[in-house]
N, C-alpha and C positions, 0 to 999 in steps of 0.2 A: 365587354366582359360582364357576366352576370354579377349581381350584388349578392355577397355571401353574408349579409347582415340580417339578423332576425330581430325585428322590433317588437317590443311588448308595450302595450298601452294600458293606462290606468282606466278601469271601467267607469269610474266616477267622473273623472275630468276629461277623458278621451285623449290625453297627452301621453307621449312616449315616456315610460319610466326607466327603461334601460334597453340596451341592445347587445346581442351576442353575435360575434363574427366567427363563422365556422373556420375560416382560414387561420385566425389567431388561435382559436381553440385547438385545432390540429397541430399547430406549431408548438404550443406549450405542452401538449401531450407527448410529442416526440422528444422535446427537451427534457421532460421528466424521465423518460426512459434512458436518455443519454447520460444524465447526471447520476442516475442509479449505477451505471457502469463504472463510475469513478470510485465507488467503494471497493468492489473486488479488485479493480486496477490498483488501488492503494495497497491492497493486500499483497499483490505481486511485487510492487515497488518496495514495500517494507521487508518482505520475506527475502528478496534478493540482497538487500543491504545487510541483513542480519546473518548470524551463523546458521549452519544447516540444522543444528539441533533445536532451533527455535523458529524455523520458517513456518511450520503449519500453524503455530499458535497465533502468529500475526495475521495470517489469512483468516483464521477463525474469528478473531476479534473484529475485523472489518465487516464481515458478514453478520456477526452477532449484533453489531451496532445497528445495522439496517433493520434487523428483526425487532429489537427492543424499542428503538426510537419510533418505528412505524406504529407499534401498538400504543406507545405513549402519546404520539401525535394524534391518533384517533381518539384516545380516551380524554385527554385534557390539554395536550400541547398546543394544538392549533387554536383553541379558544383562548388560552392564556397569552397567546402571541398576537393574534389578529382579530379578535372580536371587536366589532364596531362600537360597542358600548364600554370598552375597557378604559382603564385610567392611563395616566402618564407613566406609571411605573410597571404595571402588569395588567393583563386582560382580566376578563371575568369568566363566569361559567355559562355564558349565553350559548356557546357552541360546543359544550361538552358532548361527547359521543357523536360529534359532527351534526348535531341538531341544527337545522336551518341552512346547512351547507349543501346546495344543490345547483339549480339552474341560474338563479339570480347572482350577479357579480358581487364580489366581496366589497368593492368600492364603486361609486358611480362612474369613475373614469375608466374602469375595466371593461373590456369587450369579450371576456371569457367567463364561463361559469365559475362560481366559487369553488366547486369541487376540483376543477382543473388547477386553479391557483393553490388549493390546499395540497394536492399531491406533488406539485412542483416544489413548493416550499418544504414538504416533508423530506425530499431527497437531500436538501441542504442540511436539514437537521440530522439526518442519518450519517452524513459524512463527517460532521464536526467532531464528535467524541472519538471517532476512529483515528483522526489525525493526532489527538492527544496521546494515544497509547504508544506512539513511536518513541517517546522519551523513556518509557518504562520497560522497553523491550528487553528480553533475555533474563529478567529476574522477577517479573510480576506474576502473581497467582491469577489464574483464570476464573476462579470461583466468584470473587467479589465483583467481577466486571459487570455482570448483569445488573446488580443493584446500583453500582456506580453510574452506569449509562443512564438508567431511568432517573435517578435523583439529580444527576448533573444536568441532564437535558431540561428538567423541570425548573431547577433553581438558578441555573446559569444561562443556558442557551435561550430558553424561552423569554426570560426577563430582558436579556440584552437585545434580542431581536425585537421585542416589543418597544424598547427605547428607540431603536434605529429605524425600524420599518413599520411599526404599529401605527394605525391611523391617528392615535392620540399620544404617541410616545414623546417624551420630553426632548429627546435629541432630534426627532422628526420636526417638532415645532420650532426648535432652535435653528434648523436649517442645515444639518449635517449632510454631506454629500458622500454617500456610499452606495454605489450602483448595484453591486452583486455580492457583497459579503466580506469586505475587508475587516469590519469590526465583529459582526456576529460569528464569522467562521474563523478567520485567520488570527485575529487578535485574541479572541476568547480561547481557542484551542491552543495557541502558543503559550499563553500564561497558565492554562490548565496543565499543559505538559510540564512546565517548570515545577508547579506544585507537586505533581505526581512523582517526578524525579527526586525532589527534595524529601518527600515523606518516606519513600521506600529505600532511599540511599543508593550508593553507587554499586556497580557490579563488583563481584569478588576480584576479578582480574582487570579492573578498570585501568590500573597503572601499568599494565603489560602491553598496552596499545594493540588490542586484538579486534580492531574495528574493520578488518578487511571483509568486504562483501563476499558472500559465499557463492552467489550466482548472479553474475552481471547480466545475463540474458533475461532474468526475471525483472531486473531494474529497467532494462530497455523496454520490455513488454509493458510493464506497469506505466512507464512514462508515456508510451504511445497511446494507450487507452485513456489515460488521464487527460492528455492533451486533446484528444478527440472529444471527451466528455466536457472539457472546460469550454469548448465553443458554445455548447448549450447552456452551461453554467452561467456564462456572462451574457451571451446574446439573448437567451431566453428571459433574462431579467427585464427586458423591455415589455414583457407580457403581451407582445403583439408582433406580428411579422411585418415590420415597418423599416424605414431607413435608419432609425436609431439602433435597431437590433443589428442590422448589417454593419453599421459603423463599429459597434461593440465587438463583433466577430473579427473584423479586420484589425482593430487595435489589439485584441487578445493575441492574434497570431503574430503580428509584428513584434510585440513586446517579448513574447517567448523566444522568437528567433534571435532577436538582438541579444537577449540575456544569455542564451546558450552559447553564442559565439564569443561574447565577452568572457564568459566563465572559462571556456576552453583555452583562450589565450592567457588568462590569468593562471590557470593550471600549468600551461606549458612554460610560462615564465618561471614558475616555481620548481617544477619537476622535470622539465624537458621531455614530457610525455603528452601525447594527445589522448586524453582520458574520456571514455564514453560515460563514466560515472560523473565526471565534471560536466559533460554535455547535458546529461539528464537532470542533474541538480540545478544547473543554470536555467534550464527551461522551466522547472517548477518555480524557481525564484522569480522569473519574469512573469509567469502566470499569476502568482500570488500578488505581485506588485501592481499589475494592471487591473486586478479584480475590482477594487473600489472605484476606479476612474474610467473604466472602459466605455461607459455610456455618457461621459462628460467631456472627453478630450478628443482631439483630432488624431488621425493616424500618425502625423508627424510628431506630435507630443508623445505618442506611445513608444517611440524609439528611445526617448529620454527615460521613460519609465523602465524599459527593459535594461538599458545600460546602467543607470544609477542604481536600480534595485539589485542587479547582479553584483556590482562592485561592493555595495554596502553589505549584502548578505555574505559575500565571499570573505570580507574582512571579519565579520562576526563569526563565521565558521572557523576561521583560522585562529581565533582567540578563544575557542571553546575550552581549551585546557585551563584557562584562568577562571572559568566559572566554578561556583561552589556546588555544582550538581552535575550529574551524569545524564546528559541528554543523548541517549544512545543513537538515535537516528536523526538528530539535528532539526527537530521540529521548531525549536525556538529561533535558531539562526535563519531558517529559510521562511517559515510561515509567519512567525510573529514580526520579525524584522522586515520581511517583504511587505506584509500588510501595513505596517507602520509607515514605511517609506511611501507606499502607494497612497495612503490617506493624505499625507502631507503634500505630495505632488499633485493630488487631485485639487486641493485648495489653491494651488498655484495655476495649473494649466486648464482647469474647467472653463468651458466657454458656452455662452448662451446659444450660439449658432448650432452647436452640437445638440444641446438639449431640445432645441426647436425641431429637430428631426423626428421627434416622437409626437408632434402636434400636427393637426391638419394644416394643409397649406393655406397661407393667408392669415394665420393666427397673429394678432398684434404682439410684437416683441415685449411690450411692457406687461403683458399678462404671463410671460414665461419667466421662470426662475433665472436670476442672474448667475453668471459663472464665478470664477475665482479671481486671482490677482490679474490675469490677462484681461479681465473685464472691469478692472478697477475696484473689485470687491475685496478690500484689504482685511475685512473681518473673517473671511472664510477660513484662513489657516488657523487662527485661534479657535474657531469652532471645531475644526478637525482635531486639534490638539486636545480640546476638552473631551471630545468623544473618545480619543485614545486613552486618556488618563482615567476616565470613569470606567470604561469597559475593562481596562487592564486591572485596575484595583478590584473591581467586583469579581472578575473571573478568578484571579489568583487567591483572594481571601476566601471566597466561598468554596472554591475547589479544595483548598487546603483544609478547611474545617470539615468538609464532607469526608475526605480521605482519612483524617485523624479519627473521626467518629467510627467509620467503618472498620478501621484497623484495631479499634479497641474491642471489637466483638471477637471472642476466641475462635469461632469457626470461620471468620472472614479475614484472616491475615492477608495483607496485601502482598507480602514478599514471599518468594519461594524459600524453602529450607535449603541449606548449603548443598546437601546431597542432590536435591532436585535441580539446583542451578548448575551443578557439574554435569549431570546427565543431560539436561536440556528440558525446556518446558514441554516440548512435543511428547517425549516418551514418558516423562515423570507425571504429567497431568492429563495427557490425552491418550497415552498408550499407542501412539502412532508415530511413524517417521516419514519424513518427506522422501527419503531415499532408502527404502527398505531392502533393496537388493545389494547394498554396499556393506562391506565389513565395517564395524563400528569400533572406535577406540573408547574403551570404558573410562579411561582417565579424563579425556576431554569431552566425550560425548559427541564426537564428530566423525563423519566418514573418513576413512584413511585409504591411501593408495597402497595396494598390496606390495608392489615392487619397492616403493620408497621406504615403507615401514620395515620390510625384510632387510634392506640394506642397513637401516639404523640398528636393528637388533643384532645383525652380524658384527657391526663395528663395536657394539657394546660387549658382545661375548668375547671378541678378540682382546679387548682391553681388560675385561674381568672374567677369565675362564671360570665356568661353573656357577656363575651368578647371573642375574638379570631376569630370566623368565620365572624362576622360583620366587624372587622377591616381588615381581610384578603381580603374580597370582595371589600372594599372601596380602599384599597391600590393598588389592581391590576385590577381595573375596565378597565383601558385603555388597559392593556395587553390582557385581555380576548377578547376585540374587535379585536385586531390584530390577535389573534389566529383564529377568525372567526369560532368558534365551535358552532353549533346549539344545544342548550341544551334542546329544547322543543320537538323535534321530537323523538318519541319512538315507538317501536314495542311491543305491549302488549302480554304477555302470552308466551314468548319464553321459552321452557324448559331449565332449568339450568343443562346442562349435563357436565359441566367442573368443576372439583373439585378444590377448592381453594388451592394454593400451601402450603405445609407444610414447614414453615421456620425453625422449630426445627428438625434438622436431627437426633437427638437422640431419638425422640419421637417414642414410639411403636405404630404401626398401626394395628388394627384388620381387617384382610382381610377375615374373615370367612363369610359364607353365612347367609342370613337372610330369614326366612320363610315368606310367605305372611301373615300368621296369626299374625305375630309380628308387622306388619306395622300399625302405627297410624298416619295418615296424617291429621294434623289439618289445613293445608293451602296448596294452590297450590304451586308446585315447580317452577312455571314460574317466570321469572324476566323480567324487562324491558331491552331490548337490546340497549345499548347506551354507548358510551364512556363518563362516568361521573366521576367527582372528588369524592374521598372517602367521603367528607363532604356531598355532594349532595345525595349520595347513603344512608348515615345514616339518613338524614332528611326524605327521602321517606319511610324508614322502620318505623320511629317513627310516621309518619303521617298516616300509613296504618290503615284502619278501617276494619269492617267486609267485608268478601269477598263474592261477588255475584257470586256463581258458575254458575247460569243459564245465567248470562250476560257475562261470559267468552267466548271470540271468539274462543278459541282453544278447539273444541269439537270433540268427536268421537262417533260412533254408536256401541253399544255393544248389542249382541244378548243374551237374557236370555235363559238359558237351561231349566228353569221350565215352560216357556211359549213360544208361538210363536210370542210374541210382541218384538219389537225392542225399546230399551231405549236410550235416549240421556244422555251422561255423559261427564263431563269435562275430558280432557286428563290429567289434573293435578292430578286426582285421579285414583287409581286402581279400577277395577270393583268390585262391592259389592260381598262379599263372601256369599255363601249359608250357611244355618244353619248346614248342614252336614259337610261342610268343616271346620267350626269353631270347631265342636266337634272333 
């Protein structure tokens, strides 16, 4: 096999100064692209868990995070995190605007260009603030998000990552084991989410238990894409296509599988239902738990990571009602708790034999980092706990201060107004809806079923004749103005080709054919094409009078077989049948 390593020699000494391996470089480039997919995948995951009126805002925030952080990373972020001349606490300005970031590796042990390492780490930074937004979903204002992302990445993520992964970081020197981001990603985002939830307060209807996901299909799609990207998230952290990278990929998969099955059984024990939401949540918990240890533990140990992480996260999630904050999408219970458990378990199960997979064959073991408790290193767990405590404290305190300062600026209020929260973030702040083709309930700001809502209105009118619709119109007159829906513009005579959904799935449905002679059309099938409320639609049907067929604008020309004349007929009717066909 040809050698894919490019050697560079020092012109003065004639010795090799560094080497670039094209296979490793290509692998990290692919991993960077796959980790990028995790950000929009998180948007799908969060949007499915939230209510329909807030779905688009969560998708927006995840992609916005990619845009803002990428610019910040180019400008100052990479240098503050990974500059070779930086200090123990934070980097310096040596690589501002990516100066000096090119072909030469960032560290002597790397076999990839510094530019490949830079873009790979940028994808980690892009994902982290997007995770934190899950706790503030459904009541956070979108305007301050741009400022928050930039400032938080600079003062929280960059500093924490410098501690853990920087060449001179104090946790790096201490010997913390975090292979792929348990502290910089999961611990920091989990406590940032708690701070965000505490500053902006609980949702208006928090005590009404309205946490039902509006689109489980989005949750499933988001999980599938995140799981796919997580392989590169962990395996790519080896920064080479070697045996340790493969071991990380295998451990990642086994942990996620174990955690998802355990969570499904725990859900079934509680509700006697096989929940796909439970399956997806368990998989994320397993992935978060194995992240810090995937390059330090064996596949057998990864089963323990998945099982223990799933159980602990499940318990934390079921006690969320006792928290003093409203974590809308359970960022704390899944990501923070999962990352914490993973870091502790890494201190127990890390082994030198696994670490040696990243070194050339024949490297003396005494030159390789020792593992955790399984290798007799009893100080590793205390080091892991020190990393958890320091990162947790810094992330929570600094995030809380950032949010309080931003919230003091009049034009940058963090929380939506009550009216906007009722309508939903999508329509109030974006002027867009995830499902624009559905009727919208002005009171709740959510799509409604035409049939189910009509039944409710009919029951209300029977109980209180002459009331109901008038009161509803008067109560929400101002909200209709905010919705800016034009209820007068209609398109007449559009054929009604879409069958109304059948809500009773046990109902038998006749799919047999119908002959033309059996058709008895007493009125046109056309309807007005307009997004109307169910009550408005019912009123129009009641007020409908005799139908003027000749005045109907939707006409077609039919040629009579019995004569050479052409007859105008409405397209809402079938052509008249001859007497022979009737017989």
